[in-house]
C-alpha positions in Angstrom: -10.8 -14.7 -16.9 -9.3 -16.3 -13.8 -10.8 -15.7 -11.0 -8.1 -14.1 -8.4 -9.2 -14.4 -4.4 -9.1 -10.6 -2.8 -8.7 -10.3 0.3 -10.6 -7.4 2.7 -12.9 -7.3 -0.8 -9.8 -5.5 -2.9 -6.0 -6.9 -2.1 -5.7 -9.7 -4.6 -4.1 -12.9 -2.2 -0.7 -13.6 -3.2 0.4 -10.6 -5.0 2.3 -7.4 -4.9 -0.1 -4.3 -4.5 1.1 -0.8 -4.9 -1.3 2.0 -3.3 -0.8 6.0 -3.9 -2.2 8.6 -2.3 -1.3 12.4 -2.2 -0.3 13.0 1.7 -2.5 12.8 4.0 -5.0 11.3 1.5 -6.2 7.9 4.2 -3.9 5.2 2.5 -3.1 3.9 5.5 -5.4 3.8 7.2 -7.8 2.7 4.2 -5.6 0.2 3.6 -6.0 -0.9 7.8 -9.6 -0.7 7.9 -10.4 -3.0 4.6 -8.4 -5.6 5.8 -9.9 -5.6 9.6 -12.9 -5.8 8.2 -12.5 -9.1 6.1 -11.1 -9.9 9.9 -7.2 -9.7 9.0 -4.3 -8.4 11.3 -1.6 -7.4 8.8 2.1 -7.3 9.3 2.5 -3.6 9.0 6.1 -2.2 8.9 5.3 1.6 9.7 8.6 2.9 8.2 6.9 6.3 8.3 5.9 6.7 12.1 2.0 6.4 10.8 0.1 7.9 14.2 -2.8 5.0 13.9 -6.4 5.3 15.2 -7.2 2.8 17.9 -9.4 0.7 15.9 -7.7 -0.3 13.9 -5.0 -3.3 14.0 -2.5 -4.8 12.6 1.7 -6.4 13.9 4.0 -3.2 14.2 7.2 -2.9 13.4 10.1 -0.4 12.8 12.9 -0.2 10.6 15.5 -2.7 12.9 13.3 -5.4 11.9 12.3 -4.0 8.4 16.3 -4.4 8.3 16.7 -8.2 10.0 13.4 -9.3 7.3 16.0 -7.4 3.7 18.9 -9.3 5.0 17.5 -12.6 6.0 13.8 -13.0 5.5 14.5 -17.1 5.8 14.9 -16.0 9.6 11.7 -14.7 10.2 8.7 -17.1 11.8 5.4 -17.9 10.7 6.4 -15.5 7.5 4.2 -17.5 5.1 1.2 -16.2 3.8 1.2 -13.4 5.6 -0.8 -9.9 4.3 2.2 -7.3 4.5 1.9 -3.7 4.3 5.1 -1.6 3.6 5.1 1.9 4.7 6.2 4.2 2.7 8.1 2.4 -0.5 10.7 5.6 0.3 11.3 4.5 3.5 11.9 1.0 2.3 14.9 2.2 -0.5 16.2 3.8 2.4 17.1 0.5 4.5 17.3 -1.6 1.9 19.9 0.2 0.6 21.7 0.6 4.4 21.4 -3.6 4.3 22.9 -3.8 0.7 25.6 -1.7 1.3 26.4 -4.6 4.8 26.3 -6.9 2.4 28.9 -5.7 -0.5 31.2 -4.5 2.3 30.4 -8.3 3.9 30.1 -10.8 1.9 31.9 -8.3 -1.5 29.2 -8.1 -3.5 28.3 -6.2 -6.2 25.1 -5.6 -6.0 23.3 -2.8 -7.4 20.0 -0.3 -6.7 18.0 0.5 -8.9 14.0 0.0 -9.5 14.0 -3.0 -12.1 16.4 -4.9 -8.5 13.6 -3.8 -5.7 10.4 -4.6 -8.2 12.4 -7.9 -8.1 12.4 -8.3 -4.8 8.5 -7.5 -3.7 8.3 -10.2 -6.5 10.3 -12.6 -5.2 9.0 -11.9 -1.5 5.1 -12.6 -2.9 6.2 -15.9 -4.7 8.0 -17.7 -2.4 5.8 -17.2 0.8 3.0 -16.6 -1.1 2.5 -13.5 0.5 -0.2 -10.6 0.1 2.4 -7.3 0.2 0.9 -4.3 0.0 3.5 -1.4 -1.0 2.6 2.1 0.3 3.8 5.0 -1.8 3.3 8.6 -1.9 2.1 10.3 -5.5 3.2 13.2 -7.1 0.5 15.9 -7.9 0.4 17.4 -11.4 -2.0 19.8 -12.9 -5.8 17.3 -14.2 -3.7 14.3 -12.8 -2.8 13.4 -8.9 -2.6 9.7 -8.6 1.3 9.7 -10.4 3.2 7.9 -8.5 6.9 8.4 -10.0 9.5 7.0 -7.3 9.3 3.5 -9.2 7.7 2.9 -12.8 8.7 -0.1 -13.1 6.8 -0.8 -9.9 4.1 0.9 -11.7 4.4 -1.5 -14.3 4.6 -5.3 -12.7 3.0 -5.0 -9.9 -0.8 -7.0 -9.6 -3.1 -4.2 -8.6 -2.8 0.0 -8.5 -4.5 1.5 -6.3 -5.1 5.2 -6.1 -7.1 6.7 -3.0 -8.5 10.4 -3.4 -9.9 12.9 -0.3 -12.5 15.1 -1.5 -13.5 17.8 1.0 -16.9 19.5 -0.3 -18.5 22.1 1.9 -21.6 23.3 2.1 -23.3 26.7 3.4 -26.7 25.3 5.4 -29.8 27.8 3.7 -31.2 28.4 7.1 -28.2 28.6 9.5 -25.8 29.6 7.4 -23.2 27.3 8.6 -20.9 25.8 7.0 -20.2 22.4 6.3 -17.2 20.4 5.3 -17.7 16.5 4.3 -14.6 14.2 3.2 -15.2 11.3 0.3 -12.0 9.4 0.1 -11.9 7.2 -2.9 -10.4 4.2 -3.3 -9.8 4.2 -7.5 -8.1 0.5 -8.5 -6.5 1.8 -11.7 -4.9 -1.0 -12.8 -5.5 -4.9 -11.9 -4.4 -7.8 -13.7 -8.1 -10.5 -14.3 -10.0 -7.7 -15.5 -10.6 -7.1 -19.6 -9.2 -4.6 -21.4 -8.1 -1.3 -18.4 -10.7 -0.8 -15.9 -11.0 1.9 -13.3 -13.4 1.4 -10.3 -14.7 4.1 -8.0 -16.5 3.3 -4.8 -18.3 6.0 -3.9 -18.7 7.7 -0.4 -22.2 5.6 -0.3 -20.5 2.7 -0.3 -17.5 3.7 2.8 -19.9 4.3 4.6 -22.4 1.8 4.4 -20.1 -1.6 3.6 -16.6 0.1 5.1 -17.6 2.7 7.8 -14.1 4.7 7.5 -15.1 8.2 6.6 
């Protein structure tokens, strides 16, 4: 199988990656921390106004720059070969709809937004500018499964990699003091990854996160 260069040991360079997880599972923090540990400061479209911890390094932009990015990507300087994070998918779609309404009115176009159109935008950004594009989205919780991303199933099928981050709480009681201690483990699962044989799931345990990535 072809060798894929991965940024932060996880994200395929120049490709489209979807990072999913329940709200509060650590999707944003984990993604940026992995990139920072590889000396990468990503372009971060913070559309959900997520409060980043001080130790995280990213070039943050808001909805206004996202609007400009979508309306005329060629006007942005030094965009090629960058790592871009869009947080979150739902907020991106809201802004995209506003951009398309404006374009249809000003240019007389009749563009219709659907799942396939959105994925095409993501793929074009990656291929035209060699951008490593990471989309962060919320999954829905079902009985026995928390990794179901329903907002755009075409994106799940067409992305190069789908990563699901799970947050597990474990409470133990000290036998002597009877005090309860709660620890949090974040588990990163690569639920879909091209250039692997078959349907492979890779799980990073708590020990690996603590030892190599240190962002628990």
